[in-house]
C-alpha positions as CSV (number, residue, x, y, z in Angstrom):
1,M,-91.4,27.8,-89.8
2,E,-95.0,27.4,-87.8
3,A,-96.2,24.3,-86.4
4,A,-99.1,22.9,-87.6
5,S,-101.6,22.5,-85.1
6,V,-104.4,20.2,-85.2
7,A,-107.7,20.9,-83.6
8,P,-109.7,18.4,-81.3
9,V,-112.3,16.7,-83.1
10,E,-115.5,17.5,-81.7
11,R,-117.9,14.1,-82.0
12,R,-121.5,14.7,-81.3
13,V,-122.9,11.7,-79.9
14,D,-126.7,11.1,-80.9
15,A,-129.7,10.1,-78.6
16,A,-130.1,6.7,-80.3
17,E,-126.3,5.9,-79.9
18,E,-126.6,6.8,-75.9
19,R,-129.7,5.0,-75.7
20,R,-127.3,1.9,-76.5
21,V,-125.2,2.4,-74.5
22,I,-127.0,2.8,-71.5
23,I,-129.3,0.0,-72.0
24,A,-125.4,-1.9,-72.6
25,S,-124.2,-1.3,-69.1
26,S,-127.4,-1.5,-67.7
27,V,-128.0,-5.0,-68.8
28,G,-123.9,-6.0,-68.1
29,T,-124.2,-4.4,-64.4
30,V,-127.2,-6.9,-64.1
31,F,-125.2,-9.9,-65.2
32,E,-122.8,-8.5,-62.6
33,W,-124.8,-8.2,-59.7
34,Y,-127.7,-10.4,-60.7
35,D,-125.9,-13.4,-57.7
36,F,-125.8,-10.8,-55.2
37,Y,-129.0,-9.4,-55.3
38,L,-130.4,-12.9,-55.8
39,Y,-128.9,-14.2,-52.5
40,A,-129.7,-11.0,-50.6
41,I,-133.5,-12.0,-51.8
42,L,-133.2,-15.6,-50.4
43,A,-131.4,-14.7,-47.3
44,N,-134.0,-16.0,-45.3
45,F,-134.1,-19.6,-47.2
46,F,-130.5,-19.3,-47.0
47,A,-130.4,-18.9,-43.3
48,S,-133.1,-21.7,-42.3
49,L,-131.6,-24.3,-44.7
50,F,-127.8,-23.6,-43.9
51,F,-127.1,-22.5,-40.6
52,P,-128.0,-24.6,-37.5
53,P,-131.5,-24.4,-35.8
54,G,-132.7,-22.6,-32.8
55,N,-132.2,-18.7,-33.3
56,Y,-133.3,-17.0,-36.5
57,T,-131.3,-13.9,-35.8
58,F,-128.2,-15.7,-35.8
59,Q,-129.2,-17.8,-38.6
60,L,-130.3,-14.6,-40.6
61,L,-126.8,-12.7,-39.5
62,G,-125.0,-15.7,-40.6
63,A,-126.8,-15.5,-44.3
64,F,-125.4,-11.9,-44.7
65,G,-122.2,-12.7,-43.3
66,A,-121.6,-15.1,-45.9
67,H,-123.5,-12.3,-48.6
68,A,-121.1,-10.2,-47.0
69,A,-117.8,-12.0,-47.4
70,G,-118.5,-13.1,-51.0
71,F,-119.0,-9.6,-51.5
72,L,-115.5,-8.4,-49.8
73,V,-113.6,-11.5,-51.2
74,R,-114.5,-11.0,-54.8
75,P,-111.9,-8.5,-55.7
76,F,-109.3,-11.6,-54.8
77,G,-110.7,-13.4,-58.2
78,A,-108.8,-11.0,-60.1
79,L,-105.9,-11.7,-58.0
80,I,-106.1,-15.3,-58.5
81,I,-106.0,-14.8,-62.0
82,L,-103.2,-12.4,-62.1
83,V,-101.0,-14.6,-60.0
84,I,-101.9,-17.5,-62.5
85,M,-100.8,-15.2,-65.5
86,V,-97.2,-14.3,-64.0
87,I,-97.0,-18.7,-63.9
88,Y,-97.4,-18.6,-67.3
89,V,-95.3,-16.1,-68.2
90,T,-92.7,-17.6,-66.0
91,M,-93.3,-21.3,-68.2
92,V,-92.8,-19.0,-70.9
93,Y,-89.6,-16.9,-70.2
94,G,-87.5,-19.5,-68.4
95,P,-87.4,-22.0,-71.2
96,I,-86.5,-18.8,-73.6
97,A,-83.6,-18.3,-71.1
98,A,-82.0,-21.6,-71.6
99,F,-82.5,-21.8,-75.2
100,L,-80.6,-18.5,-75.5
101,V,-77.9,-19.7,-73.5
102,E,-77.0,-22.8,-75.7
103,L,-77.4,-20.5,-79.0
104,F,-73.8,-19.5,-78.1
105,P,-70.6,-21.5,-77.7
106,T,-69.2,-20.7,-74.4
107,R,-66.9,-19.0,-74.6
108,I,-69.1,-16.2,-75.5
109,R,-72.2,-17.8,-74.3
110,Y,-73.8,-14.9,-71.4
111,T,-72.0,-12.4,-73.4
112,S,-74.3,-12.7,-76.5
113,M,-77.1,-13.8,-74.8
114,S,-78.6,-9.6,-74.2
115,L,-78.4,-9.2,-78.0
116,P,-80.9,-11.6,-79.4
117,Y,-83.0,-11.5,-76.2
118,H,-83.8,-7.6,-76.6
119,I,-83.9,-7.8,-80.2
120,G,-86.6,-10.3,-79.8
121,N,-88.8,-8.7,-76.4
122,G,-87.3,-5.1,-77.2
123,W,-88.3,-4.6,-81.2
124,F,-90.4,-7.1,-82.0
125,G,-92.4,-7.5,-79.0
126,G,-92.3,-3.9,-78.0
127,M,-93.6,-2.6,-81.2
128,L,-96.5,-5.3,-81.1
129,P,-99.1,-3.2,-80.0
130,L,-98.0,0.1,-81.9
131,L,-98.0,-2.2,-85.1
132,A,-101.5,-4.1,-84.7
133,T,-102.7,-0.6,-84.0
134,A,-101.7,0.6,-87.2
135,I,-102.5,-2.5,-89.2
136,V,-106.2,-2.7,-87.7
137,A,-106.3,1.4,-88.4
138,K,-105.2,0.7,-92.1
139,V,-107.3,-2.1,-93.0
140,G,-110.3,-1.6,-90.9
141,N,-110.3,-5.3,-89.9
142,I,-109.8,-6.2,-85.7
143,Y,-108.1,-9.0,-86.5
144,A,-105.5,-7.9,-89.5
145,G,-103.5,-7.2,-86.5
146,L,-103.1,-10.6,-85.5
147,W,-100.7,-11.0,-88.8
148,Y,-97.8,-9.4,-87.1
149,P,-97.0,-11.8,-84.1
150,I,-97.5,-14.5,-86.9
151,I,-95.2,-13.5,-89.1
152,V,-92.7,-13.0,-86.4
153,S,-93.5,-16.4,-85.0
154,L,-93.1,-17.9,-88.6
155,M,-90.0,-15.4,-89.5
156,T,-88.2,-17.2,-85.9
157,L,-89.1,-20.6,-87.0
158,V,-87.5,-20.2,-89.9
159,I,-84.2,-18.7,-89.2
160,G,-84.0,-20.7,-86.1
161,G,-84.7,-23.6,-88.5
162,I,-81.8,-23.0,-91.1
163,F,-78.8,-21.1,-88.5
164,L,-79.2,-23.1,-85.7
165,H,-77.4,-26.0,-85.0
166,E,-78.2,-29.3,-82.4
167,T,-75.9,-29.3,-79.6
168,R,-77.1,-32.0,-78.0
169,H,-73.9,-34.5,-78.3
170,L,-71.6,-31.3,-78.5
171,R,-69.2,-31.6,-75.2
172,L,-68.9,-28.4,-73.9
173,D,-65.0,-29.0,-73.8
174,D,-64.8,-29.4,-77.3
175,E,-67.1,-26.6,-77.8
176,A,-64.6,-24.0,-75.9
177,S,-61.4,-25.3,-77.4
178,S,-62.2,-24.9,-80.9
179,P,-60.6,-21.9,-82.6
180,A,-62.8,-18.6,-82.4
181,P,-64.0,-17.5,-85.9
182,A,-62.1,-14.7,-87.4
183,A,-64.2,-11.7,-87.8
184,A,-64.6,-10.5,-91.4
185,G,-61.9,-8.2,-92.4
186,M,-59.6,-9.0,-89.5
187,R,-56.5,-10.8,-89.7
188,A,-55.9,-14.1,-87.4
């Protein structure tokens, strides 16, 4: 049996679409670099306004030095945003670990914590990009892919509300001393 080969589809770009892409890229570049361009044009004004009087060369070098510092520090904005995102992720995953620990009795608590964590993150979280993209491709609406995480969240809420019990006033000693439930099909 011969494997079917898929020929790549060649997509031709017409002149109007190419022009639209060039214009959009140019407008985006103008918005991105406008403040640097404006500061460079007004460096003479900023030099006399913000730097000590007396030596014009020093004032102009100070103004262009501030311009260069702004240009060089620019990538650190992305680093700051990345740090903020990491903080948000830790704010989410810290309580998840505490919640998962409380789901199980103390005698099996840490051995059984891995299963719901890996099912939740591996299957539901890991499949999110694939399934959301497939839903968008099937339906054609870019917002249709949001239904997958919404449905998973609602399932989690319903299942948690039905099967989880409150452990706030339960002593750990009482929980550990209770007899282990017999597995289905096993004799006690």
